[in-house]
N, CA, C and O atoms as a DFTB+ gen file, in Angstrom:
356 C
 N C O
     1  1      11.918      21.434      11.371
     2  2      12.222      20.112      11.962
     3  2      12.470      19.167      10.830
     4  3      11.640      19.061       9.927
     5  1      13.570      18.482      10.844
     6  2      13.886      17.479       9.834
     7  2      13.450      16.120      10.309
     8  3      13.793      15.713      11.419
     9  1      12.721      15.426       9.515
    10  2      12.318      14.024       9.822
    11  2      13.485      13.087       9.556
    12  3      14.172      13.210       8.542
    13  1      13.707      12.151      10.472
    14  2      14.722      11.119      10.121
    15  2      14.251      10.241       9.126
    16  3      13.051       9.974       9.063
    17  1      15.159       9.713       8.258
    18  2      14.722       8.791       7.170
    19  2      14.063       7.572       7.745
    20  3      14.363       7.138       8.857
    21  1      13.128       7.008       6.937
    22  2      12.461       5.819       7.331
    23  2      13.376       4.682       7.147
    24  3      14.249       4.700       6.280
    25  1      13.186       3.653       7.981
    26  2      14.000       2.386       7.867
    27  2      13.706       1.679       6.566
    28  3      12.573       1.769       6.092
    29  1      14.609       1.007       5.980
    30  2      14.397       0.195       4.745
    31  2      13.206      -0.660       4.799
    32  3      12.437      -0.713       3.840
    33  1      13.006      -1.373       5.941
    34  2      11.854      -2.239       5.966
    35  2      10.533      -1.554       5.772
    36  3       9.613      -2.136       5.197
    37  1      10.406      -0.257       6.264
    38  2       9.260       0.531       6.079
    39  2       9.047       0.971       4.650
    40  3       7.946       0.929       4.101
    41  1      10.181       1.404       4.064
    42  2      10.089       1.766       2.575
    43  2       9.731       0.502       1.717
    44  3       8.952       0.555       0.766
    45  1      10.336      -0.583       2.114
    46  2      10.004      -1.826       1.312
    47  2       8.523      -2.258       1.427
    48  3       7.935      -2.785       0.482
    49  1       7.932      -2.006       2.653
    50  2       6.562      -2.323       2.815
    51  2       5.638      -1.380       1.974
    52  3       4.586      -1.777       1.474
    53  1       6.119      -0.076       1.852
    54  2       5.419       0.863       1.109
    55  2       5.548       0.537      -0.466
    56  3       4.640       0.850      -1.236
    57  1       6.633      -0.060      -0.872
    58  2       6.737      -0.508      -2.281
    59  2       5.872      -1.698      -2.512
    60  3       5.277      -1.810      -3.584
    61  1       5.761      -2.622      -1.543
    62  2       4.867      -3.724      -1.756
    63  2       3.423      -3.284      -1.774
    64  3       2.656      -3.841      -2.559
    65  1       3.002      -2.353      -0.992
    66  2       1.690      -1.776      -1.026
    67  2       1.401      -1.185      -2.399
    68  3       0.339      -1.447      -2.963
    69  1       2.344      -0.371      -2.970
    70  2       2.163       0.217      -4.210
    71  2       2.008      -0.819      -5.335
    72  3       1.162      -0.686      -6.218
    73  1       2.812      -1.801      -5.272
    74  2       2.740      -2.960      -6.290
    75  2       1.395      -3.612      -6.245
    76  3       0.798      -3.913      -7.278
    77  1       0.899      -3.839      -4.995
    78  2      -0.371      -4.448      -4.868
    79  2      -1.474      -3.651      -5.443
    80  3      -2.303      -4.187      -6.179
    81  1      -1.526      -2.353      -5.131
    82  2      -2.586      -1.476      -5.590
    83  2      -2.536      -1.299      -7.043
    84  3      -3.595      -1.239      -7.667
    85  1      -1.348      -1.203      -7.673
    86  2      -1.157      -1.052      -9.053
    87  2      -1.745      -2.321      -9.757
    88  3      -2.473      -2.208     -10.744
    89  1      -1.420      -3.486      -9.240
    90  2      -1.880      -4.745      -9.815
    91  2      -3.377      -4.855      -9.674
    92  3      -4.038      -5.296     -10.613
    93  1      -3.953      -4.470      -8.525
    94  2      -5.378      -4.518      -8.349
    95  2      -6.099      -3.620      -9.253
    96  3      -7.208      -3.899      -9.708
    97  1      -5.426      -2.478      -9.524
    98  2      -6.082      -1.476     -10.407
    99  2      -6.291      -2.033     -11.843
   100  3      -7.285      -1.730     -12.504
   101  1      -5.336      -2.843     -12.289
   102  2      -5.450      -3.480     -13.577
   103  2      -5.591      -2.455     -14.679
   104  3      -4.760      -1.559     -14.825
   105  1      -6.703      -2.602     -15.489
   106  2      -6.868      -1.731     -16.638
   107  2      -7.558      -0.447     -16.276
   108  3      -7.692       0.436     -17.123
   109  1      -8.011      -0.309     -15.017
   110  2      -8.681       0.908     -14.617
   111  2      -7.649       2.030     -14.470
   112  3      -6.495       1.772     -14.128
   113  1      -8.059       3.263     -14.726
   114  2      -7.119       4.389     -14.703
   115  2      -7.009       4.954     -13.301
   116  3      -7.887       4.757     -12.462
   117  1      -5.939       5.643     -13.068
   118  2      -5.797       6.326     -11.752
   119  2      -6.932       7.356     -11.525
   120  3      -7.399       7.456     -10.391
   121  1      -7.406       8.128     -12.533
   122  2      -8.507       8.996     -12.246
   123  2      -9.774       8.229     -11.881
   124  3     -10.546       8.700     -11.045
   125  1     -10.008       7.082     -12.472
   126  2     -11.202       6.329     -12.166
   127  2     -11.206       5.891     -10.681
   128  3     -12.196       6.050      -9.967
   129  1     -10.084       5.349     -10.263
   130  2      -9.876       4.885      -8.843
   131  2      -9.979       6.032      -7.878
   132  3     -10.552       5.940      -6.792
   133  1      -9.354       7.195      -8.362
   134  2      -9.364       8.379      -7.540
   135  2     -10.839       8.875      -7.270
   136  3     -11.237       9.185      -6.148
   137  1     -11.575       8.917      -8.368
   138  2     -12.997       9.339      -8.208
   139  2     -13.818       8.333      -7.328
   140  3     -14.694       8.729      -6.558
   141  1     -13.499       7.047      -7.478
   142  2     -14.271       6.076      -6.711
   143  2     -13.965       6.045      -5.247
   144  3     -14.801       5.734      -4.398
   145  1     -12.639       6.405      -4.974
   146  2     -12.127       6.241      -3.570
   147  2     -12.209       7.638      -2.864
   148  3     -12.324       7.681      -1.639
   149  1     -12.158       8.664      -3.541
   150  2     -12.024      10.013      -2.933
   151  2     -10.548      10.359      -2.648
   152  3     -10.250      11.409      -2.080
   153  1      -9.683       9.510      -3.029
   154  2      -8.237       9.845      -2.760
   155  2      -7.743      10.575      -3.980
   156  3      -7.968      10.120      -5.102
   157  1      -7.060      11.718      -3.792
   158  2      -6.572      12.436      -4.975
   159  2      -5.648      11.575      -5.848
   160  3      -4.844      10.772      -5.376
   161  1      -5.825      11.803      -7.148
   162  2      -5.053      11.025      -8.179
   163  2      -3.479      11.093      -7.901
   164  3      -2.769      10.091      -7.993
   165  1      -3.030      12.255      -7.582
   166  2      -1.584      12.366      -7.318
   167  2      -1.149      11.580      -6.085
   168  3      -0.040      11.047      -6.036
   169  1      -1.997      11.517      -5.131
   170  2      -1.720      10.732      -3.878
   171  2      -1.603       9.246      -4.286
   172  3      -0.671       8.546      -3.888
   173  1      -2.605       8.782      -5.111
   174  2      -2.588       7.365      -5.563
   175  2      -1.299       7.104      -6.322
   176  3      -0.629       6.092      -6.113
   177  1      -0.963       8.041      -7.214
   178  2       0.233       7.794      -8.030
   179  2       1.463       7.709      -7.155
   180  3       2.329       6.869      -7.400
   181  1       1.569       8.556      -6.137
   182  2       2.614       8.504      -5.235
   183  2       2.782       7.198      -4.423
   184  3       3.878       6.660      -4.264
   185  1       1.624       6.729      -3.925
   186  2       1.548       5.457      -3.202
   187  2       1.934       4.368      -4.068
   188  3       2.713       3.513      -3.647
   189  1       1.421       4.313      -5.342
   190  2       1.820       3.224      -6.243
   191  2       3.241       3.199      -6.589
   192  3       3.816       2.138      -6.831
   193  1       3.862       4.409      -6.621
   194  2       5.289       4.441      -6.966
   195  2       6.153       4.308      -5.725
   196  3       7.378       4.373      -5.837
   197  1       5.566       4.122      -4.538
   198  2       6.327       3.916      -3.276
   199  2       6.881       5.187      -2.702
   200  3       7.708       5.137      -1.792
   201  1       6.440       6.369      -3.220
   202  2       6.873       7.687      -2.734
   203  2       6.120       8.121      -1.496
   204  3       6.520       9.099      -0.865
   205  1       5.026       7.426      -1.110
   206  2       4.332       7.578       0.159
   207  2       4.272       6.171       0.816
   208  3       3.310       5.410       0.714
   209  1       5.412       5.920       1.500
   210  2       5.505       4.490       2.031
   211  2       4.499       4.274       3.263
   212  3       4.146       3.138       3.578
   213  1       4.085       5.333       3.895
   214  2       3.237       5.144       5.101
   215  2       1.941       5.980       4.903
   216  3       1.731       6.950       5.631
   217  1       1.083       5.620       3.941
   218  2      -0.159       6.365       3.821
   219  2      -1.112       6.144       4.976
   220  3      -1.085       5.095       5.619
   221  1      -1.938       7.112       5.238
   222  2      -2.911       7.018       6.306
   223  2      -3.793       5.771       6.188
   224  3      -4.102       5.330       5.081
   225  1      -4.197       5.204       7.331
   226  2      -4.992       4.015       7.352
   227  2      -6.254       4.195       6.521
   228  3      -6.580       3.317       5.722
   229  1      -6.952       5.265       6.673
   230  2      -8.210       5.508       5.961
   231  2      -7.995       5.659       4.497
   232  3      -8.896       5.363       3.711
   233  1      -6.798       6.124       4.078
   234  2      -6.506       6.214       2.607
   235  2      -6.355       4.798       2.108
   236  3      -6.881       4.474       1.043
   237  1      -5.706       3.998       2.780
   238  2      -5.625       2.556       2.409
   239  2      -6.924       1.890       2.288
   240  3      -7.212       1.172       1.330
   241  1      -7.783       2.161       3.372
   242  2      -9.109       1.525       3.367
   243  2      -9.896       2.018       2.191
   244  3     -10.530       1.207       1.517
   245  1      -9.898       3.316       1.896
   246  2     -10.619       3.819       0.715
   247  2     -10.193       3.233      -0.565
   248  3     -11.028       2.902      -1.407
   249  1      -8.904       3.088      -0.750
   250  2      -8.373       2.488      -1.908
   251  2      -8.725       0.972      -2.112
   252  3      -9.086       0.488      -3.184
   253  1      -8.573       0.308      -0.959
   254  2      -8.940      -1.103      -1.004
   255  2     -10.377      -1.356      -1.394
   256  3     -10.681      -2.252      -2.181
   257  1     -11.286      -0.521      -0.808
   258  2     -12.686      -0.596      -1.131
   259  2     -12.944      -0.311      -2.606
   260  3     -13.677      -1.048      -3.264
   261  1     -12.359       0.729      -3.110
   262  2     -12.485       1.096      -4.558
   263  2     -12.001       0.034      -5.452
   264  3     -12.501      -0.114      -6.567
   265  1     -11.021      -0.736      -5.001
   266  2     -10.422      -1.726      -5.881
   267  2     -11.012      -3.145      -5.541
   268  3     -10.537      -4.155      -6.061
   269  1     -11.989      -3.190      -4.715
   270  2     -12.551      -4.513      -4.270
   271  2     -11.488      -5.406      -3.808
   272  3     -11.434      -6.573      -4.195
   273  1     -10.608      -4.882      -2.962
   274  2      -9.463      -5.560      -2.456
   275  2      -9.676      -5.800      -0.939
   276  3      -9.711      -4.835      -0.177
   277  1      -9.811      -6.994      -0.513
   278  2      -9.966      -7.207       0.943
   279  2      -8.754      -6.669       1.722
   280  3      -7.607      -6.768       1.285
   281  1      -9.063      -6.099       2.889
   282  2      -7.959      -5.596       3.709
   283  2      -7.053      -6.648       4.158
   284  3      -5.848      -6.421       4.276
   285  1      -7.580      -7.816       4.422
   286  2      -6.691      -8.907       4.827
   287  2      -5.667      -9.288       3.769
   288  3      -4.581      -9.754       4.113
   289  1      -5.980      -9.105       2.502
   290  2      -5.039      -9.326       1.426
   291  2      -3.968      -8.201       1.447
   292  3      -2.795      -8.463       1.178
   293  1      -4.362      -6.991       1.758
   294  2      -3.430      -5.895       1.806
   295  2      -2.418      -6.212       2.930
   296  3      -1.206      -6.142       2.726
   297  1      -2.931      -6.552       4.088
   298  2      -2.040      -6.898       5.224
   299  2      -1.098      -8.039       4.883
   300  3       0.111      -7.931       5.087
   301  1      -1.653      -9.153       4.353
   302  2      -0.772     -10.298       4.014
   303  2       0.278      -9.907       3.055
   304  3       1.431     -10.311       3.210
   305  1      -0.082      -9.087       1.999
   306  2       0.928      -8.776       0.942
   307  2       2.004      -7.832       1.532
   308  3       3.175      -7.937       1.167
   309  1       1.635      -6.961       2.395
   310  2       2.569      -5.938       2.864
   311  2       3.368      -6.383       4.067
   312  3       4.339      -5.708       4.408
   313  1       3.014      -7.518       4.763
   314  2       3.701      -7.990       5.910
   315  2       4.772      -8.928       5.436
   316  3       4.474      -9.911       4.758
   317  1       6.101      -8.632       5.796
   318  2       7.139      -9.639       5.410
   319  2       7.027     -10.885       6.144
   320  3       6.587     -10.869       7.293
   321  1       7.401     -12.003       5.560
   322  2       7.353     -13.253       6.274
   323  2       8.250     -13.276       7.442
   324  3       9.375     -12.781       7.381
   325  1       7.775     -13.850       8.526
   326  2       8.560     -13.934       9.725
   327  2       9.551     -15.152       9.629
   328  3       9.111     -16.246       9.275
   329  1      10.785     -14.996       9.917
   330  2      11.677     -16.116       9.876
   331  2      11.350     -17.179      10.933
   332  3      10.957     -16.868      12.058
   333  1      11.518     -18.378      10.551
   334  2      11.210     -19.513      11.479
   335  2      12.288     -19.456      12.620
   336  3      13.466     -19.156      12.432
   337  1      11.735     -19.779      13.805
   338  2      12.648     -19.846      14.941
   339  2      12.831     -21.306      15.310
   340  3      11.869     -22.065      15.419
   341  1      14.078     -21.679      15.498
   342  2      14.381     -23.047      15.850
   343  2      13.766     -23.471      17.215
   344  3      13.850     -22.722      18.189
   345  1      13.175     -24.622      17.273
   346  2      12.630     -25.154      18.469
   347  2      11.154     -24.682      18.767
   348  3      10.527     -25.079      19.749
   349  1      10.661     -23.808      17.843
   350  2       9.263     -23.358      18.057
   351  2       8.448     -24.021      16.966
   352  3       8.790     -23.957      15.785
   353  1       7.372     -24.655      17.376
   354  2       6.487     -25.320      16.431
   355  2       5.307     -24.530      16.075
   356  3       4.479     -24.980      15.283
């Protein structure tokens, strides 16, 4: 079975997640965060590179906890801004 390609907005959200995790990791190494989170190092590398644009929820939670990153910050960073609608306050 061939999976249909993901929409660009989903891939873009995955890239934003990767950027956020990479920035939150700072000077810490991938193996350090992998050991702390229980997420395999190769999986973390792929998420940071945007090659896994839709990681499992519990993977994101484990990484956020290991990075001391509030989940609300992850959501805010990965959610695109909604365009303003005229006439709606």
